[in-house]
N, C-alpha and C positions, 0 to 999 in steps of 0.2 A: 534546669532538663538535662538527662546524662547523654554529651555528645557521643559515647562510644554506643550507646543503644539508639541513639538517631543514625549513626554512618552505617550501623551493624543490618540495621533495616533498609538504607536505602542499597547498601552491599546486594541484601537478600532482593530487593524488587528489582534492581539489575539486573543479576543473575540470571532469575526468572522469566524477567523479557529478551537477554538475549539467548539465552534458551529457548525457547518458548515454542518452537516449530521442529524442536529435536526430543527424539526418544534415545532408550536405551538399546543396545542390539540382543539382547534377552529373550526370549520367547515370549514374554509378558509384556516387553516393549514400552516401561513405562518412563512415565515422561523424563527425560534426560534432569532435570532441574532435583530430581530425589537426590541422585547420586553428591551432587554439590552441598545439599543441605546436610546429608549424613556427614560430609567429610567435614564440613565445618561445626555442626553437633560435636561428631569425637574430638573435634583439636579442644571445644568450649568446654568439655567436659575434662578428658585430661588436663588440663590448664587451672582448673577451677575458674573458667571465666576470666582469667588475669592478663589476657593476651588478645584486645580487639582486633590489633592486625594482625595476626595470624588466622583468627576467625573469618572476617574479610578476606583474607587470602582463599581460605578454605572457600568461601561462597564464590571468588569469582577466578579459581584456577584455572579454569578451561573456557575460558572466554577469549584471550587475544589467543589462545588456538583452534577453538572452534567456533567460532563464529566472529563476525565484523569489529571486533572491540576491539581499541589501538591501546598502546601503553600511555599515551600522553591523554586517552579519553580517561581513563583507572586515575591516572596524576592528578588531572583536575580535579575527579570525580571524589578518589579517596585517599588523595596523599600518594606522595612520592615511595614511602615505604610498601603501602599494599602494592604501586604498580611491581615495583623492583621485585617483590616476592613474588607474585604470577609470572614477571619475563622468566624470574630465577629457575620455575618450573616448567616453566612454557618451551615445548619442543618445538624445533624444525620442521615443519611439516614440508619444505621444500627438501629434505632430505626423504631417501627410501625407510620404509619403515624398520625392514632389519637395523640399518645404522642408527637411527631416533632410537631405537630399544638396547645397542652397543653404546651409547652413549648412555642414556642413563645410569646404567650401570657403570662406567667409567668416572662420572661425572659428580654424582651423586655425595660420595665421599669428601668433596671439596666443596660444598654447597654450606649455607647459613645452617643455623639451628635451626630457624624456621621453617626453610624448605625441607629441610631433612624428616620434623614432626608432619608438616603437610605430605610429604611422599609416603609416610607409614599409613595416614589417614587416608588417603588415595587410595593405596592398593588396597588397604583392609576392604575398602567398600569396594571395589573391583573383586578381590576375589567371593566377597560375601554374595556381590551380583551373579559368575559364575555358577556358584553352588546353587542357586534359588532360579536363577535363570538363565541358564546359559544362551551364549548366540545362537542364532538361529545359521546353522550350513558351517558351525565349528565341529572339527573333527575331535576326537578323543584324542589323539596327536596334540592341535593344536594348544587344547585346554591343556594339558600337562605341563604343554611347555608354558604357557603364560603362569601358570603355579610357579614351575623351577624361576623363570624370569623376575617375577614378581619378589620371592623370596631374595635373589642377588642383589636387587635395587634396594632393600630393607636391611640386609644386611648390612650395609656401611651405618647404617643409619641407628643404632642398636645404641644403649647406655644415655639416652638423652630422655625416654618417660616410658617407665614401666606401666603405667596404663596403657597405654597406645601400643605397646611392645606384645602385651597379652593380648589385647583387641586384637590382633593382627595372626599372633602366635594361632590361635583361635579359629580365625577365621582360613588360615594357611593350612590346618591341620585337616577342617572340613572339606576343604579344597584336592588336601591328597584322598584323603579318604574315599571322596566321590570318584576322583579320575586314574587316580592309582600314582604309580611312581612314575 
C-alpha cells in the first residue's frame, strides 16, 4: 500500500471536515473545500505528483488560519514537515488585514520553495475565483487592489515552476482584463 496515497486521502478528508461549514466569499458561495482541492490539484500537476508533502500542504494550507486546527494536530496526523509548511503560509489573524497583506509581500521572498509554490497556487485559485464569482460587496477598487497585491506576492516566487507560473499569469491576465488596472 502506498503510504502517500493514504496520507493524501486523510488530508483531503481532514480539510473537508475542517472547512465543512465554510463557503467562499464569491456570489456563488461555493464550498470552501473546493479552493483547497484546486490548490492541491495544481501543485500535484505542476510537480508531476512527486511531492506528497506539498500536495498535503495545499489541502491543509488554510486549516490553522481559518478553522480550529492546530500545528500540533497537523503534526500528529500528517507529520512535522506538513505542519511546518502549513504554518509557513499561515497569516497571523491577530494582526490587522492590511498588516497581514503587507507581511505576505515582505516575507514571501524568504520562504521555502514549497511555501512559494503553494503561494503561487493559492493566489492563482483566488484570482480564478474573483473572475468567475467575485465576492459580494467588493467594490471594483477592492477587486483591482487584490489583483495587484496577488501579483506582488507571487513576484518573489518566480523561477521555480514554469507550469504554476503560467497558470498564475493566465489567471492574472483574466483578472486584469475583467477588473482593469
